[in-house]
C-alpha positions as CSV (number, residue, x, y, z in Angstrom):
1,M,245.8,134.9,42.1
2,I,244.6,137.7,44.3
3,R,241.1,136.2,44.3
4,A,242.4,132.9,45.4
5,F,244.3,134.6,48.2
6,I,241.3,136.5,49.4
7,C,239.1,133.4,49.3
8,M,241.7,131.5,51.4
9,L,241.9,134.4,53.8
10,F,238.1,134.3,54.4
11,I,238.1,130.6,54.8
12,F,240.8,130.7,57.5
13,I,239.1,133.6,59.3
14,F,235.8,131.8,59.5
15,E,237.4,128.4,60.4
16,T,239.1,129.9,63.5
17,N,235.8,131.3,64.7
18,A,234.0,128.0,64.3
19,Q,236.3,126.2,66.9
20,I,234.8,125.2,70.2
21,K,236.1,127.5,73.0
22,D,237.8,125.7,75.9
23,S,237.6,128.7,78.2
24,I,235.6,131.8,78.8
25,E,236.9,135.2,79.9
26,V,235.2,136.6,83.0
27,D,236.5,139.8,84.5
28,G,239.9,139.4,82.8
29,T,240.5,135.8,83.9
30,L,240.1,132.8,81.7
31,I,237.9,130.1,83.2
32,P,238.1,126.6,81.6
33,V,234.9,125.2,80.2
34,E,234.3,121.5,79.7
35,L,231.4,120.0,77.7
36,L,229.8,117.1,79.6
37,E,228.0,114.1,78.2
38,E,224.2,114.4,78.2
39,I,222.4,112.2,80.8
40,T,218.7,111.4,81.0
41,L,216.9,111.1,84.3
42,K,214.3,108.5,84.6
43,P,211.6,108.4,87.3
44,L,211.8,105.6,89.9
45,L,210.0,102.6,88.5
46,L,209.1,100.4,91.5
47,N,206.9,97.3,91.6
48,S,204.5,97.0,94.4
49,A,206.9,95.0,96.7
50,E,209.7,97.6,96.2
51,K,207.2,100.4,96.9
52,I,206.3,98.7,100.2
53,K,210.0,98.3,101.2
54,F,210.7,101.9,100.2
55,Y,207.9,103.4,102.2
56,R,208.8,101.3,105.2
57,L,212.4,102.5,104.9
58,K,211.2,106.1,104.5
59,R,209.1,105.8,107.7
60,K,212.0,104.4,109.6
61,V,214.5,106.9,108.3
62,T,212.1,109.8,109.2
63,K,211.7,108.4,112.7
64,V,215.4,107.9,113.3
65,Y,217.0,110.8,111.5
66,P,216.4,113.4,114.3
67,Y,218.4,111.1,116.7
68,A,221.3,111.1,114.3
69,C,221.2,114.9,114.1
70,A,221.1,115.2,117.9
71,A,224.1,112.8,118.1
72,K,226.0,115.1,115.7
73,K,225.0,118.2,117.7
74,Q,226.1,116.5,121.0
75,L,229.4,115.4,119.4
76,I,230.2,119.0,118.3
77,E,229.3,120.3,121.8
78,L,231.5,117.7,123.4
79,E,234.4,118.4,121.2
80,D,234.0,122.2,121.9
81,D,234.0,121.5,125.6
82,L,237.0,119.2,125.4
83,K,239.0,121.7,123.5
84,Y,239.6,123.8,126.5
85,T,240.4,121.0,129.0
86,E,243.9,120.3,130.1
87,N,243.9,117.1,132.1
88,K,242.3,113.7,131.9
89,R,240.2,114.2,135.0
90,Q,238.4,117.2,133.5
91,R,237.9,115.4,130.2
92,R,236.4,112.5,132.1
93,K,234.0,114.7,134.1
94,I,232.9,116.5,130.9
95,G,232.4,113.2,129.1
96,K,230.3,111.9,132.0
97,L,228.2,115.1,132.1
98,H,227.4,114.7,128.4
99,D,226.8,111.0,128.8
100,K,224.3,111.6,131.7
101,W,222.5,114.3,129.6
102,I,222.2,111.9,126.6
103,Q,221.0,109.0,128.8
104,K,218.4,111.3,130.4
105,N,217.0,112.6,127.2
106,F,217.3,109.7,124.7
107,T,217.6,106.4,126.5
108,D,213.8,105.7,126.8
109,K,213.2,106.8,123.2
110,I,216.0,104.8,121.7
111,K,215.1,101.6,123.7
112,K,211.7,101.7,121.8
113,L,213.4,101.4,118.4
114,T,213.2,98.2,116.5
115,R,216.3,96.3,115.4
116,S,216.1,97.6,111.8
117,E,215.6,101.2,113.0
118,G,218.7,100.7,115.2
119,R,220.7,99.6,112.2
120,I,219.6,102.6,110.3
121,L,220.4,104.9,113.2
122,I,224.0,103.5,113.3
123,K,224.4,104.2,109.5
124,L,222.9,107.7,109.9
125,I,225.3,108.4,112.8
126,H,228.1,107.5,110.5
127,R,226.7,109.7,107.8
128,E,226.3,112.7,110.1
129,T,229.5,112.5,112.1
130,G,231.9,110.8,109.7
131,N,232.8,108.1,112.3
132,S,231.2,104.8,113.0
133,A,229.4,104.4,116.3
134,Y,232.1,101.9,117.4
135,D,234.8,104.5,116.8
136,L,232.9,107.2,118.7
137,V,232.5,104.9,121.7
138,R,236.2,103.9,121.5
139,N,237.4,107.5,121.2
140,Y,235.2,109.0,123.9
141,R,235.0,106.1,126.3
142,N,237.6,103.3,125.9
143,G,238.3,100.2,123.8
144,L,236.9,97.7,126.2
145,T,233.5,99.5,126.4
146,A,233.4,99.7,122.6
147,F,234.1,96.0,122.4
148,L,231.4,95.1,124.9
149,W,228.8,97.3,123.1
150,Q,229.8,95.8,119.8
151,K,229.3,92.3,121.2
152,L,225.9,93.3,122.6
153,A,224.9,94.8,119.2
154,T,225.9,91.6,117.3
155,Y,223.7,89.7,119.7
156,F,220.7,91.8,118.5
157,D,221.7,91.6,114.8
158,G,223.5,95.0,114.8
159,D,227.0,96.2,114.0
160,L,228.4,99.3,115.5
161,K,231.2,99.2,112.9
162,A,228.6,99.6,110.1
163,T,229.3,102.5,107.7
164,Y,227.1,104.5,105.4
165,Q,228.0,103.8,101.8
166,P,225.4,105.2,99.4
167,K,227.6,104.5,96.3
168,T,227.8,100.7,96.9
169,I,224.9,99.6,99.2
170,E,221.4,99.7,97.8
171,E,219.7,100.4,101.1
172,D,222.0,103.3,101.7
173,K,221.2,104.7,98.2
174,W,217.5,104.7,99.2
175,I,218.3,106.4,102.5
176,E,220.3,109.1,100.7
177,H,217.4,109.6,98.3
178,I,214.9,109.9,101.2
179,L,217.1,112.4,103.0
180,W,217.6,114.4,99.8
181,E,213.8,114.5,99.3
182,R,213.4,115.6,102.9
183,E,215.9,118.5,102.4
184,M,214.2,119.6,99.1
185,K,210.8,119.8,101.0
186,L,212.4,121.9,103.8
187,N,214.0,124.3,101.3
């Protein structure tokens, strides 16, 4: 009877140690641990037509991305300047100063972009700022100006209301991949 009891005791002791732990103790606090499913990463397998499309897109994104970063920087500076203004007149003056600076430094370069590069720029502006180009014009200018620019953009196959959606749109997935590769090279 005592032998059976000792055998049962050893079985229960080893069984409790064989359980999978759901938390780890670090510096006296329990941190939950979750086991994730294993995934396999496959290299990109592109046929020749897809490779050509990818490298064209990469060239366009590389050309346009600095403009999107500059737009983000200008938006941050504009918001910082507008933080300390009290009336509409000052806000309008500051907005016009930023607008003149942008036109002076970027108008000639942006005019030389192709239509597809312009569409990519609109998406990258949404990615960098979190707002569509239409919303930015509407917020910092007015609704009528935003409407007119939107109509002009649709005339040239553009859409200022376009958003960046890398989870659903295939081209946006490629853009995200290109930008990720670019960041990895810089780091």
